[in-house]
C-alpha positions as CSV (number, residue, x, y, z in Angstrom):
1,X,-65.6,-12.3,-48.9
2,X,-65.5,-8.5,-47.0
3,X,-68.2,-6.5,-46.2
4,X,-68.6,-3.4,-47.0
5,X,-69.5,-1.2,-43.1
6,X,-70.3,2.0,-45.5
7,X,-74.2,2.3,-44.7
8,X,-73.6,1.6,-41.4
9,X,-71.1,4.0,-40.7
10,X,-73.4,6.9,-43.3
11,X,-75.8,5.7,-40.4
12,X,-73.8,6.9,-37.5
13,X,-72.4,9.9,-39.0
14,X,-76.1,11.0,-40.3
15,X,-77.1,9.9,-36.3
16,X,-74.1,12.2,-35.1
17,X,-74.9,15.4,-37.3
18,X,-78.4,15.3,-36.0
19,X,-77.6,15.1,-32.3
20,X,-75.1,17.6,-32.5
21,X,-77.3,20.1,-34.4
22,X,-80.2,19.5,-32.9
23,X,-77.9,19.7,-29.3
24,X,-80.7,17.2,-27.6
25,X,-81.4,13.5,-28.5
26,X,-85.6,13.3,-27.7
27,X,-84.8,16.8,-30.8
28,X,-83.0,14.7,-33.6
29,X,-85.2,11.5,-33.2
30,X,-87.4,13.5,-33.8
31,X,-86.6,15.3,-37.2
32,X,-84.8,12.1,-38.4
33,X,-88.0,10.4,-38.1
34,X,-86.2,7.9,-35.6
35,X,-86.8,6.8,-31.7
36,X,-83.5,8.2,-29.2
37,X,-82.5,5.1,-28.1
38,X,-81.5,3.9,-32.1
39,X,-79.7,7.9,-32.0
40,X,-78.2,6.9,-28.8
41,X,-76.9,3.6,-30.1
42,X,-75.5,4.6,-32.7
43,X,-73.8,7.3,-31.7
44,X,-72.1,5.0,-29.1
45,X,-70.8,2.2,-32.1
46,X,-69.1,5.6,-34.2
47,X,-67.4,6.9,-30.9
48,X,-66.5,3.3,-29.9
49,X,-65.6,2.4,-34.0
50,X,-63.8,6.2,-33.6
51,X,-62.0,5.6,-30.4
52,X,-63.1,9.1,-29.1
53,X,-65.9,10.7,-27.4
54,X,-67.6,13.4,-29.3
55,X,-70.3,14.3,-27.6
56,X,-70.4,15.5,-23.8
57,X,-73.8,13.9,-22.1
58,X,-76.0,14.5,-19.5
59,X,-79.6,13.9,-18.6
60,X,-80.5,18.0,-19.7
61,X,-78.1,18.6,-21.7
62,X,-75.5,17.8,-24.9
63,X,-72.4,20.0,-26.2
64,X,-69.8,18.7,-29.0
65,X,-66.3,18.1,-27.3
66,X,-63.6,19.5,-29.0
67,X,-63.3,16.3,-31.0
68,X,-67.1,16.2,-31.9
69,X,-66.4,20.1,-33.2
70,X,-63.7,19.3,-36.0
71,X,-65.8,16.1,-36.6
72,X,-68.8,17.7,-37.1
73,X,-67.6,20.1,-39.8
74,X,-65.8,17.1,-41.7
75,X,-69.6,15.7,-41.3
76,X,-71.1,18.8,-43.3
77,X,-68.2,19.4,-46.0
78,X,-69.5,18.0,-49.3
79,X,-67.1,14.4,-50.5
80,X,-64.3,14.9,-52.6
81,X,-65.2,14.6,-56.1
82,X,-63.5,11.5,-57.2
83,X,-66.2,10.0,-53.9
84,X,-69.0,11.2,-55.5
85,X,-71.2,9.5,-57.1
86,X,-71.1,9.6,-60.8
87,X,-74.0,11.0,-62.7
88,X,-76.3,9.1,-64.5
89,X,-76.5,10.1,-68.5
90,X,-79.2,11.9,-69.3
91,X,-81.5,10.8,-71.4
92,X,-81.3,14.1,-73.4
93,X,-78.0,15.2,-74.1
94,X,-77.0,18.2,-74.7
95,X,-74.5,18.5,-77.2
96,X,-75.5,15.0,-77.9
97,X,-76.9,14.1,-81.3
98,X,-81.1,13.9,-81.6
99,X,-83.8,12.0,-83.4
100,X,-85.7,14.0,-85.2
101,X,-89.4,14.0,-84.9
102,X,-91.2,12.2,-87.3
103,X,-94.6,13.6,-88.6
104,X,-97.3,12.4,-87.7
105,X,-99.7,9.8,-89.7
106,X,-102.4,11.2,-91.8
107,X,-105.8,11.3,-90.0
108,X,-107.9,8.6,-91.5
109,X,-111.5,9.7,-91.9
110,X,-114.8,7.8,-93.5
111,X,-112.7,4.5,-94.9
112,X,-110.0,7.1,-96.9
113,X,-106.9,9.0,-95.9
114,X,-107.7,13.3,-95.8
115,X,-105.2,15.0,-97.4
């Protein structure tokens, strides 16, 4: 049985986008609530899987490579309609049949029915 790597790939892309937008591992980590080391590992895994370097990094700066800039545009783009998850049906469909509300039962007072 083949396992899906989709959740890991999504986490890698989210880490890349956070780092690219913050231009800093530390600021990106603070924004997403993760350790900078985790983001660094995810970015490294993504770069290895894609076979391309996405960010230029030094001890003082982080900047996008040309490939990284192109990939960031693709990561930010909304998925095509076929890839979007189907919406769950609404419990109150706008076009569907609706049940009419039932009248409340008569109020009871002192052992007799009030009318």
